[in-house]
N, C-alpha and C positions, 0 to 999 in steps of 0.2 A: 504494500499500500504506500502510495506516495503522499506527500503532504499537499493538501488542496492548493489552488491558486487564489489564496484568500484576497490578495490586492485586487485581482481581476473581479472576482465575484462580488465583494464588498462595493468596489466602485460601481459595477453594474447595478447593484440592488438600490443603491443611494441615487443614481441617475435615474431610476425608473420613478423615484417619488416626484420628480419634477414634471413627469408626464401625466400626474394624476388629474381628474376632473372632480373637483371636491364636492359638488353638490348634485351630481347627475345619478339618478338611480334608475333611470328609464333604460332597461336592458337593450331595447330596440335601437337606441340612440348610440349605443357602442358599436354597432355594425355587426359584430360576430359574437357567438357565444364563447366564453373563455374555455380553455383547458383548466382542468382543475387537479392540482398535485396536493395530497394530503399527506403530511409527514407526521408519523406517530411514533414517539419514544415511550419506552417503558418505565414505569415506577419512579417517575421524578415529578416533584412539584416545580415551583419557579425559581429554582436554584440555577439561574443563568445570569450573566452579566446584566442584561437589559432590564431586569427586575431588580438589581441592586444587590445581587448576592455577592458576598466576598469570596475570594480565593479562586473562584472558577475563572477560566478564560473561554468565552464563547464568541469570538468576533465574528462568526458567520450568522449565528442566531441573532446576535446584537445589529448586525447590518440588516437582516431581514426586517427586525422591529423599526430600524430607523426609516426604511423605505416602505414601511407598511403600518399597521396599527396594533398597539399592544393593549390587550385586556387585562386590566389589573385585578379584576374580580371575576375569574373564570372557574367554573366548577364542572365536575363530571357528577352523574347522578348517583353512582355507587363506585366506591374505591376498591376495585377489582378488575382485572385484566379483562376477562371475557364480558362481564357485566358493563363495563364502560364502553367497550368497542361495539358491542350489540346495541347500546343505547344511541351512540353517535350515529351508527349506520341505519337504524330503524327509526331514529327520531323519537323514541319512546322510553319512558322509565322501565327499570327492569321489572317492576311489578306489573306493567302493562304488556311488555313483549315476552316475558317467560324466562329469559337468561338471568337468573337470580343467583347463579354460582359458576364455577368454573366449568368450561367445555371439557375439560380433561376428567371430570367427575361426572360427566354425562349430562350435565344441566343444559337446557337448550330453550329455543324459542317455543312458545305454546303452538305457533302455527308456521309451517314452512313457507306459506304463501304471504306472511307479514311484508307490507311494502317496506323497501329499503332503497337506499341511495343507489346501489349498483344496478339493481334491476330497473329503477325509475329512469337513471342516464342512459342505460343501454337502450331501453325502449325509446328514449328521446334522440337516439342516433350516436350516442358517444360509444368510443371504444373504452373498455374497462379492464384495468390491470391491477394487480397486487403483488408486491415484493414484500416478503416476510409474513408472518403468521396471521391468520384470520382469528382463529380461537372462538369460533361462535358454532353452536350446533342448531340446524343441520348445515354443513358448509354450502350444500347443493343449493340452499336458499340466495346464495349470492353469485350471481353468474357471470363471473369474470372471464374475459376473453383470453388474458394473459395472466399466468401466475407462476412465480418463482420463489424459491427458498422458503416452502411452506412450513418448515420447522421453525421453533422458537429460536434456535441458535444462541443458546446462552453462552456456549463456549467461545462466541465471536470468531468463527472460522471463516476465512476468506471473505472479509468484509468489503473488499473491493468490489464483489459481485452486485451489491446493491446499486450503486451508481452506473455500473455497466449494463445491468439488465434495464435500469431505467431508461439509459440512453437508447438501447434497443428498441424498447417499447414506444418511446417517444417519436423515433424516426420511422416507424412502421408505416404510417399512412398520415393523410392530411386532415381526417376527420377529427373533430375535437376529442379529447381524451379526458378520461378520470383515472388517476393512478394514485394508489394508496401504497405508501413505502414505510413499512414497520421496522423500525431498528431494535435490537435487544437491549442496548444500553438504555437506562441505567438499572436493569434488573439485576438481582443476585444471580450468580456470584460477583461480588464487586470486584473487578479485575484490575490490578494496579496499572499494568500494561498489556497492550495487544499490539504486536508488530511494531513495537516501539512507540506506540501512541498511548498516552502523551508522552511527548518527549522528555519533559522534567516533571515526573510524578509528584504530586504533593505528598507530604509526610505528615504523620500523626503530629508530630511536634510544632507544626505551622498553623494548625487549625483548631477551631473549637466545635464542639458538637452543634447540631442544628438546634437552634433556640426552642422549638416547639417540644422538644424532649424533656426540657428542663433539667437534665442531669449531666454530669461530666465524668468520665473516666478514661484511662487509657485505650480501653476497648472501643468505647463509643468514639473517642478521637480517630482512631486507626480506621473504624468502619466508615465514618464520615469523610475522612481523606480520601479513602478508595471509592466512595460515592462520588465525591467531587472529581476524581480521576475518570470516572465512567462519564460524567457529564462533558468534561473537556474533550473526551474521545468521541462523544457523540456529535460535538460540534464539528469535529474534522470531518465525519461522515457526511453530515449536512451539507458542508462546503462542497464536497465532492458531488453530491446531488445537484445542488443549484448550479454548479459548474457545467454539468451535464445539461441541465435545463437551459442554461445560457448558450451552450454550443450547439443545441438543436435549433436555436433561431426563434424558439417560441416563447421566449420569456416574457416578451411584452403581451401576449394573449394567454397567459396563464395566471389563474386565481391559485395562489400558495397559501396553504394553511398548515401551521405547525402547532402540536399539542402534545402534553403529556397524557398518559392514559389514566394516570391517578398519581397519588403522592408516593414518596420514598418508602421502601420496605425498611423501615427503621421505627423506633418506639413512637406511638401516637400518629402514625402515617397510614400506610396501606392497610386495608381491613379494618379501618375505623370511620366513623362519622366526623371526626375532628378535622379542622382546617388543614392539618398535616396531610390528610388522606384524600380529601375531595377538592381542593384548591389546586389548579393546575396552571401552567403556562398556556397562552393562547395567542398566537401572532398570526395575522391574516394580511396579506397583500393582493390587492385587486387592482392592477394597473388599468388606467382609465376610469376607475370609478371612486377610488378612495382618496380621502384627504391623508396624506402620508405624514407620518411622525407623531401622529396622535397616541396618546395614553388615556384609554377610556375607562372610567370608574364604575359604569353601569354593572348591575348583576347579570352575568351571562352564563349560559349553560352550553356544553357541547351537544345539548338537544337542539340548539339553534342552528347547527351546521345543516342539518337536512333541509329545513326551509330555505337557508341561503343558497345551497347548491341547486334545489329545484327551481328557485327563482333565476339563479344565473344561467342555468341550462334551458330555460323556457320549457321545462319537463311537465308532465301533467301533474295536476293536484293531488295531494294526498290529505285525506280528511282525518280529524282526530289527532293531529300532533300538537303537542304542548309547547313546543318551541316557536320562535319567530324569527324572521330573517334578520341578519345582522347588517344588512345593506345600507340603511339610513345611517347607522352608526359610523360604518366604514367611510360614508360620504361626508362626515363632519356634522351631520345634523344632530339635533337635541329632541328627538320624539319623546313622547310619553313612553315610559318603559316600566318593566315589572319593579314592584315594590318589594316582592317577596321571592325568593328563591328556595328549592326544595332538593334534599337529597335523601338517600335511604341507604339501609344495609339489610342483607339478608344472611348470607354466609359467603365463605370463599371455597374452600371444602367442606367435607362433612364434619370437620373437626371444630368449626367455629359458628355455628348457627346461633345468631342472637339479633333477632330483627330489630330495626331502628328506623325512625322517620324524623327529619329535621327540617326546619324552616329558618331562614334569616332575613333580616332587612340590612338596611345599611349599617345598623349599629349593633343590633342584638341578634343572638342565635339560640334556638331552642332545638334540643334533643329529646326526643321521647322514646325510651326504651321500653319495648312492647313486652318483654319477659323482666319486669323490674324486680330488683332485691333477689336475683337468683345469679348463680356463677355465670360470668361471661367467659366461655371457654376460648374465646378469641385472644383474650388478654394473656393467659397463661400460655396459649400457643406461641404467640409472638415472643413473650420473655423467654420461653425455653427453648425456641427454635434456633435463635442466632446469638444469644447472649450468655456468657458465663454467670450462673446464679450468684455467687458469692461476690463477684465484682459488681453486679447490678444491684444487689441488695445494699451493699456498701454505699454506692452511688446515691441510692435513694435516701439512705439514712443521713447522708451529708446534705441533702438538698433542703431548700426553704420548707417550711411547713405547709404551705399552700400547695407545693409540688408533692409532698409526701402525701397530703389528703387526696389529692387527684389520683395519684397512682393506686392508692388504697381504694378508692371508689370505683375505679375501672374494673376491678375484680368482680364487684357485685354492685352494679350501679342502681342509682334509684330511678324512679320512673322519669323524672324530668331533670334536665340540665340546662341551666339558662346562663348565657355568657355575654358580657359587654364586650364586643369585639374591638372597641375603640380604646379601651384601657387595658384589656386583658386578651391580646390577639391570640394567645396560645392556649387560652381556655383552661385555666387552672382554678378560677374561683366560681364555684357554681352559685348563682343568685337565685336559684329557683325558690328556695324557702325564705327569701328575705322580703318581708312585707313592704319594703321600700319599691320593689320592682312588681309590685303585685299587678298594676295595669299593663305593664309590658308583657308579663307572664300570661295573662289571660288574653290579650290581644293575639300574641303568637300562637297560643294554643287554640284558639277559635280559627284562625287562618290556617293552621296545619290541618285541623279537622275538616275544614271546607275543601282543601286541595285533595284530601284523601278520598272525599265523597266524589269530587269532580273526576278523578283519575280512576274511580272504581278499584280503590286499593282493597285487594281481597283480605288484608290483614286487619281490616275494620272488623272482622269477624273473629274473635278469639279462638273459635273453633278450628279455623284455618291455620292460625299459628300453632296450636298443639297438634294438629293432623300432621302438618309438615314436620314438626320435631318428631312425631313418632315413626313418620316415614324414613327419616334420616337415621334415627336409632336403630331401625330395623337392618341397616346395613353394617352393623357392627357385629364382627365375628372374632370370638377369643379375645376380646378386648380391643381390638383394631377395626377401624373403618375399612371397607372395601368398596370398590367402584361398582355400582349395580349396572344391570344391564339397561335399565331405562327408569323412568320415573312416572308415579301416577299424578304428581301436583300439576302436571300441565293440563289436566282435565278440570280438577276443582278448584284451581286458582285462576284460571283464565277469564278475562273480562267478557261480558256479554255483548260489548259495542267495541270490536276490534277496528284499528285503523284500516282505511280502504284507500285504494288509489282510483283516481277518476280522469277520464279523458287524456290518458298519456298519448303522446304522438311523437313521431319523428319528424324534423322539418322537411 
């Protein structure tokens, strides 16, 4: 693998910013439907330079942000790989589409004919391609014309193939394309170097653990350093890919989106409903439409990508989608926008079933634990999987009282957790029982319940929560969970009004 031509790529991206049309959202006025390049990284939050993260070196992603639009408050609906990917490709929450757990544990969509980005764009005349893993069941629901490197590739083998295959696909024909490129960084294992990248790896002595963990220890510093090394390496591969786009001659007609699929696999990140799990980087560059260099503060969701792509491609309408197109924000407008944003959790593998629902506004966040005051198996699963028990216990014992209290509560959470994100962005001080916040608590609780009714949340019925738990526990053999051949939940949790496609057409 060679070092990307960063100077060329960066200059190209910044130059594109000058070509934007800041207030134009009429797609017909753009003359052509854009190609769409969707870049997805694994298991990372907004730990890149453009978001102000220390220590990392991400010049390519930073340049993409400078020539595009950076969303400061972007969220995934659930902090899990399959769940997040199915959500942005179908435009539906996991409880609406059925992908509530990992595909490797046989969880999948309720219906194989659920509308999705790939099918909609293909029927609108787009060539469709994917490089890297899909990780959704059933895979045949996503009719890609071109598919390479279907494995997760967590060992990062022959990483130069990603840009090479992208170049091959982009040069195959002149019809507009949709290409999803899915990188393995920054998924575990956190590899210090791959093929000499990054050239100067960070060492534990040079960094501090991520603030949202609230703890410090030599082990946490080492893991954080190699997480940052993964991010630095990811940026190199993104540079290769953007160079391939530039070399194709199609960079000025391509809508580029970069996002992380959920937060880092560290404490209070992946597999949680905390900000470290559900808040992600989202950068969009749409030449000809956007007002470049913006940092938007609105609450946005990766569920907004499907409506955005349907609008950009002039594909047929899909009814029942909870998201909305980002195009007016990209164009620099200030339209009325959502006041509340919602996320959820069900499980990752069979080891950590603990359903949750969350709502946040610009200041406060409410988490509802649907099995309150019971052991959250996900907490012990995370603590015991990647961290030395003695060192972690020592780190907790040395932490401030509010951090110790938060870690204790994570093992057996109360029904509600309320946080003021303006003064407590890392969610250590639960205000749910504080009378001074009664009005805020009741307002968010009512809005969360309203959203659950609007989206036909099957877990409004406690019987469904218990039934799925029993189904999961039935897969335990000799004290260990095993992967089932299939699941029954797709019948009893499915909504009565699934999303549907209307009037799809190719030009």
